[in-house]
C-alpha positions in Angstrom: 33.0 1.7 1.9 34.6 -1.7 2.1 32.5 -4.9 1.4 32.9 -6.1 4.9 31.7 -2.8 6.4 28.8 -2.9 4.0 28.0 -6.5 5.1 27.9 -5.5 8.8 25.8 -2.4 8.1 23.4 -4.6 6.0 23.2 -7.2 8.8 22.5 -4.5 11.4 19.8 -2.9 9.3 18.1 -6.3 8.9 18.4 -7.0 12.7 16.7 -3.6 13.3 14.0 -4.2 10.8 13.2 -7.6 12.3 13.2 -6.1 15.8 10.8 -3.3 14.8 8.5 -5.9 13.2 8.7 -8.2 16.2 8.0 -5.2 18.5 4.9 -4.2 16.5 3.6 -7.9 16.3 4.5 -9.0 19.9 4.4 -6.1 22.1 1.5 -4.3 20.5 -0.7 -7.2 19.5 0.2 -10.6 20.9 1.2 -9.7 24.4 -1.8 -7.7 25.2 -4.0 -10.5 23.8 -2.3 -13.0 25.9 -3.4 -16.2 24.3 -0.2 -17.1 22.7 1.8 -16.7 25.9 -0.8 -18.6 27.9 -0.7 -21.4 25.3 3.1 -21.5 25.2 3.4 -21.4 28.9 1.1 -24.3 29.4 2.9 -26.3 26.8 6.4 -25.6 28.4 5.1 -26.7 31.7 3.7 -29.9 30.1 6.9 -30.8 28.3 8.8 -30.1 31.4 6.6 -32.4 33.4 6.9 -35.1 30.8 10.7 -34.8 30.6 11.1 -34.9 34.4 8.8 -38.0 34.5 10.8 -39.6 31.7 14.1 -39.3 33.7 12.5 -41.0 36.8 11.1 -38.0 38.8 7.5 -38.1 40.1 6.6 -34.8 38.4 3.2 -33.6 37.1 2.0 -30.6 35.1 -1.3 -28.9 35.7 -1.9 -25.7 33.6 1.2 -23.6 33.9 2.6 -25.4 36.9 5.1 -28.2 37.4 4.9 -29.9 40.8 6.8 -32.7 42.5 6.0 -34.3 45.9 7.7 -32.4 48.7 8.5 -29.4 46.4 6.3 -26.3 46.1 6.6 -26.4 42.3 7.3 -24.0 39.5 4.9 -21.8 37.5 5.8 -20.8 34.1 5.2 -17.2 33.7 4.6 -15.4 30.4 8.0 -13.8 30.5 9.8 -17.1 31.2 8.3 -19.2 28.3 11.0 -18.5 25.8 8.9 -16.7 23.3 11.1 -13.5 23.4 14.2 -15.6 23.0 12.7 -17.5 20.1 11.8 -14.1 18.4 15.4 -12.9 18.9 16.9 -16.1 17.5 14.6 -15.9 14.5 15.7 -12.4 13.9 19.2 -13.2 13.8 18.7 -16.2 11.5 16.7 -14.0 9.1 19.3 -11.2 9.3 22.4 -13.3 8.7 23.4 -13.5 5.1 24.0 -16.9 3.7 22.6 -19.6 1.6 19.1 -20.8 2.3 
């Protein structure tokens, strides 16, 4: 087996291992508990409201919702808070072979 093939297979094995760990930790423990998703959704809404206000919009955040006058607003749901994307990104960073 060539070194490049071995590197690809090692990378894929690491990605699979990180995915299995992420699945066990997130889908079987954190998601049913719900506290991490609720906390992150509230902070995403808060940061979004602050950023919109910072660029001159009359925006406010309350809980998971970001509102502006004349607009019904946006509610940050658990699936839209970026946690799954963060987990996927961390998995690829951990699996990629390179110097620390």
